[in-house]
N, C-alpha and C positions, 0 to 999 in steps of 0.2 A: 504494500500500500504506500502511495506517495501523497504528499500534501501540496496543493496548488492554491493560488490566490483566488482564481475564478475558473469555473467550468462553463462553457457556452455550449448549449445543446441546440444544434441547427446551424448549418453553414450557408444559408441563403444570405441575401443582402443585409438583413437585420443582424444576424449573427456575425457576419464579417465586419459590419460597421462597429459593433461592440468590440470585437477583437482588435480592430485597428486603433480605436481610441485607447484601449487598455495598453496596447503595444507602444503607442506614442508616449504613454506615461510610464513606461518601463514596468508595467504590471504583468507578471507571468500568467498565462492562461492556457487552458486546454480547450480546443474546439472539437466537438464530436459531430460527425456528419455521416449518416447512413448511406448516402448515395456515393458513387465512385468519383463524383466531381463536386466542386463547390459552386455556389451561385444560385441554388434553388431554381426558381422559374426563369431566371435570367440566363439565357443560353444563346450564343451566336455561332452560326456556321458560315463559312465562306466557300461558295461553290460557283465555279465558272465566272468569277468576278462579281457575283451577287453576295450581298450582305443579308443573311436570312436570320431573323429573330424567331426563336421557338416560343418565347414568352413575350413579355412586354417589349414594345419597340421604341418606347420613349417615356418621358415623364413630363408632368405639368411644370412649365417654366416658372409659374407664379409662386410655387412652393420652393423655398430656398435650400432645403436640406440636401438634395442630390447635387445641385450645382456647387454648393459650398464644399462638399466632400470631393467632388471631381477636381475642383481647382486646387484644393489642399494636396491632392495626390499628384499634381503637376500635369493633369490632363486637360486643363482649361482650353488649350489651343485646339483640342479635338472636338469641342462642343459645336454642334450644328443645330440650327433651328428648322422647324417645319417650313415648307414652301407655302406660306400662308396666302400668297397672291393666287395660288391655285386651290385654296381651301373651299371646296364645295362638297357638301355631304348630301347624299340622296336618300330618300325613303322609298321603299318599294310599296306601291299601293295600286290595287286594281290593275295589275298587269303592266305597270310602267314605273320608271324611276323618276321621282319628282324631287327637285332640289329643295332643301330646307330654305325657307324664306330668310332673307338678309335681316340682321338686326336682332336675332334671337339671342337672349342671354340664357343659355341652357334651355329652360322651359318657358321663359317669360318673353313676350314680344316687346321690343323697345322701339320699333318703327311701325307705323300704321300701314303705309303703302304696300310694303312687301307682303304683309299678312292678308290684306284685302285682295291682292292680285293672285296669290298662290292657289293652285288647284289642289294642294295637299289637304285642305280642310273644306268642308261644306259651308254654305252660307249660314245655317243655324250655328255651326261651331264658331265661325268667325264673329258672329254677333255675340255669342256667349263669351268669347275671349275679350271682346271690346268692353262688355259690361263689367268685367273684372276690375276695370279702372275705378269704379265707384264703390268698391267693397270697402268697408270700414273695419277697424280692429274688433276682434271677436271676444276679447277678454283674456283670461289666463291661458298660457301656452300649455298644450298637452301633447304627448307623443301620439302620433297617428301613423298609419301606413302611408307610404308615398302615394299609393293609388287614391286614398281618401283625400289627402292633401291636394293633389293636382286636380282631381275631379271637382273638388269644392271651389277651386279658383277658376279653372278654364274649361271644365266639362269633360265628359267621357272620351270624346273624340280626340281631344288634345292628349289625354292620357295614353290612348291606344296608339296614336300615330306620331307622337313626339316623345313624351317622357319614357314610355316603356322601351322603345328601341334604343334610346340614348343611354338609359341606365342599364339595360341588358348588356350593352357593349362594355360597360365599366365593371359591373358587379356580377353579371350573369345571374341576376336574382329576379324574384317575383315582386313587383311593386305592391302587390296586395299584402306582402309580409315585411318588406323593408321599412325601416324606421325613417320617417321624414326628419325627425330631430337629429339623427346621426348621418343620414345620407345628404340631406339638403339643409344644413344648419343655417346657412346665410339667408335662404328664402324664409325659413321659419322666423328668423330675426326681423326680416322686412315685414312679414305678416303681422307680427306682434306690434310693430311700431306704426305701420301705415295701413294695415288691412289689405290693401291692394299691392301685389308684387310689382305690377307694371308701374303704378304711381310711385312706389318706393324707389325703384331703380331710377326713374326720371328725376325725382327730387334729390337723390344723393349724387347723381351725376351733375346736376345743376349746382349743388352746393360745392362739389369738388372744383367745378369750373370757376366759381366765384372766388374760391380760395387759391386759385392758380395751381391746383393739384391735378395731375393727369387722371383721367377717368379710369384708366386701366394701365397696368405696367407695360412699358414699351417692349418690343421684341416679339419673337415667335410665341405661339401658344404652347407648342410642344418642343422639347429638346431631346437630343440623343447624342451619341458619339459617332464620329465619322466612320469608324470601323466596327461599329456595333457596341452594344452595352456589355458584351463579353469582355471588352478591354478594361472596363471598370473592375470586373471580378478578378481578372488576371493581375491587375495592379494591386488590388487589395490583398490578394493571396501572397504576392511578393513582399508587400510591406509588413504583413503580420508575422512573417517567418521568424525574425529574430527572437520574439518574445512569446510566440504561440506554438504549441504543439498540436498538430492536426491529427486526430484519430479517426480512421475510417471504420465506422461501426455504429451500432445502435445503442442508445442509452436504454438499458434494460430495467433499471430500478433507481429510485432516488430515496434516500433516507436521511434523517437527522443524524449528526455525529457530534462528537465533543467539540471539534473545531468549527463546526458549521453544518456541513452536509457531506454525504458520500454518494457517489454515482457509480453504478456498475455498468461497464461496457466491455464487450468481448470477453465476458466472464471474469473480469478483474475489477476491483474496487479502487476508485480514486477519491481521495478526501480533499475538500476544498472549503474556503471560507464563504464564497459567494457562488450562486448559480444563476445564470441567465438562460431562461427558457425561450429560445428564439425559434421554436418550432410551432406548427399549427396548434391552436388552442386545444383540440381534442387529444393531441399527443401530450401536451403539457398536463392535461387533466389526468391522463393515465399515470403519469409520473408522480404527480403530487398527491394522489389519492391516499397514500399512506402517511403523508405529512400533514395534510389539511383536507379532510373530506369535503367540507363546505366549499372551499376554493375549487376543488376538483369538480364538484357539481355545477358550480357557476361557469367554469370554463367549458364544460360539456354542453352547455346551452348555446354556445356560439356555433352557428351552423356554417357549412362550407358547400360550395357548388363546384362542379367539375367542368373542364373545357377541353377542347381539341383545337389546335391551330394547324392549318394545312397551307403551305406555301406552294403555289403552282407557278412555274417559270415558263414563259412563252417567248417565242420570237415576236417582236413587235409587228413585223410584217404579217403575221398570222392573225392579228386581232381584227375584228370586224370593222373597227373604226377607232378614232382617237378616244381614249378614256380621259375625260377632263374632270379634275377634282380629286378628292381623297378616297372616295369609295362610297359604299351604300350600306344601309341598315335595313333589316327586314322585321317589321313589327310582328308580334306573336300572332295577331289575327290573320296575317298573310303568310306566315312561316310554314315551310315544310320541315327542313332540317337546318338549312343554312341561315345563320343569324346575322352575319355581317361579312363584308369583304372590303379590304383595304387595298388600294392601288399604290403599293409601297413605293414604286419608282417615281410617282408623282409627289407623295407626301414628303419624302426626304431626298436630297441629292446624294450621290455616291452610293446608292443602294444597288444599282445594276448598270452594266454597260449600256451604251446608247441603243443597241439593237435588241435588248431584252426588256421584258416587262414582268414584274413580280406581283401576283395577286395573292393576298393572304386571306384565307377563309377561316371563319370562326364558327364553331359548333358547340353545343352543350348548354351549360347553364342549368338553373333549377328546373326548367321545363323539359329538359332532354338529357338526363343523366345517362341513359342507355347508349348514347352515341359512342361512349368509350369502348363498348363491346364490338363495334364494327371493325372489320379487318381494314388494313391499309387500302387494299384494292377496292373495297366497298366505299370507303370514305372518298377516295378519288373519283369513283364513279358517281357518287351522290353530288359532289361538288361540280363535276363537269356537266351533269344533267341540269343542275340549277343555273349554272352560268350560261349554258346554252339557251335556256328559257328566258333568262333576264337580260343577257347581253348579246345573244346571238353568237356566242363564242363556241365554236365547234372544233377548233384545232386541237391537235394532240399537244399536251404540254411537253416542254423539253425535259423537265424532270419535276419531281415533287418531294417535299419534305414534310413529315408529320410529327407533331409532338402532342402527347396526351398528358393532361394535368389533373389527376383525380383529387378531388376535395382540396382545391388549391385557393379558391376565392372566398374569403370570409363574407358572411351575410350578416349585415347589421339589422337584425329584425327588430320589430317594435319592442321597446323596453330595453334597448341596448345601453342607453345612457345610465339607467338605473342599475343595470347589471354591472357596468363598469365601476360605479360607486361602491357596490358591494365587493367587487374584486379588489379594488384599492384598499378597502377596509380590512379585508382578509390578509392582504400583503403586509400591512402594518403589523400584523400578528405573526408574521413569518420572516423575521429579519434575515437578510442575506439572499432572499429569493426575489428574482425580478423577471418581468415578462417583456418580450419584444416581438414584433411581427405585425402582420396585417390584420390580426383579429381584434384590434382594440381601438385605435385612434385614427385610422385611415389605411386604405389598401394600396395606395400608390408607392412608388419607389421612394420619393422624398419622405413620406410618412414612415416607411419601414426604416430608412436610414436614421431618422430622428429617434425612433424608439430604441434602436440599438445603441446609439451614441448616448442617449439619456441614461440608459441602464449602466453603461460604462462610467459615465461621469459620476453617478451616485456611488459606485464602488470606489472610484478614485478619491472622491470627496471624503469618504469614510476612512481613507488611509489604507484601503485594501482589507480592512477588517470587516467582519460581519456587522451590518447596520440596517436599520429599517429603511424602506423606500421613502 
């Protein structure tokens, strides 16, 4: 048995971020990862000059965590933004692709003309959206499902053909179960203050203009690295090496020990002062059940959905026509199996040679977990049939790459905020135990980076000794 300052369970971006911060502070750590590689859902392949992301292809630029880490690692010159001059997203409705109207702030219209002119919504739906401007504050804020929240503001059609496909692309979840308070916190704040989301956005933009503040951060909406996000993982792996021992194996058990905790992996026990659980909440629950049964029960309540990404690479000359924009979303009401498709070569530069096009297809989510059971051949056939129907694309792809992600996307269901408060209360009763990952305060890369680094900073602040969160 050996003694270590900290053990990190999970080698995704959250665990790596924790290990990096600890390493910079000279704090020895052990990182346990059951997969043969580090990085979790971040995985980049380079094939025939194409940069193919198996998991996330970018991160929201407005959240600073990822960009700060990337610059700290000396990779700042590799950051590229999305080609927002080409940013058009389409919605599949009644047999055709219809562009989202200009001026939408996620779910709220900020321009009247584009909403009036779009064929995406019926006239009754447009009138319903317009009347939202006159909505007044409704009193105390309560947690509701995203479906209830959106429908109460803009009507059912807006939910079905705007909110559901947009949120499905991010969470892979069911709007009828997702928490508005956790998934759309900014809009819940606007509702509480103004009643109307549309009026709230207009008023706050006007106030920002009067105060000479930019209405939105300058620059691209999404950012990534020129050679793919895998470069971030490779650099983190290199940087943590001096102070971090990486063990390839499964964390089999977690127990309290005299010095703090002990973890069994590959049949051996390791003793430590601090543990960072940077794995999915359901895996953390299994580990902490013998340490704190109530905490384990709370973690078990955090649900996850699964997904599949399929990258199809074509000769551009084989496409039926120019694909303008970033891609399209398929609402659940119109969906067979394909949930979305990104035209990667348009969204970012340096993704493919000039003669090739990369179409990244998304399947799965809470409504189609069985997609993971399909064979590679079946997945490719499903995608090709749907792309032929939607785009008229019948050419044979040059090659395809498939990635399956079982139970990988955390679902912030109604009651998530209250659940987090109870989890935080239990953590105060288990000094030296910390959580990181996408199951708690945000599912994006910047959110995961922040949870990992925050956990490390708490360990560093305690002097490497066991201490409460």
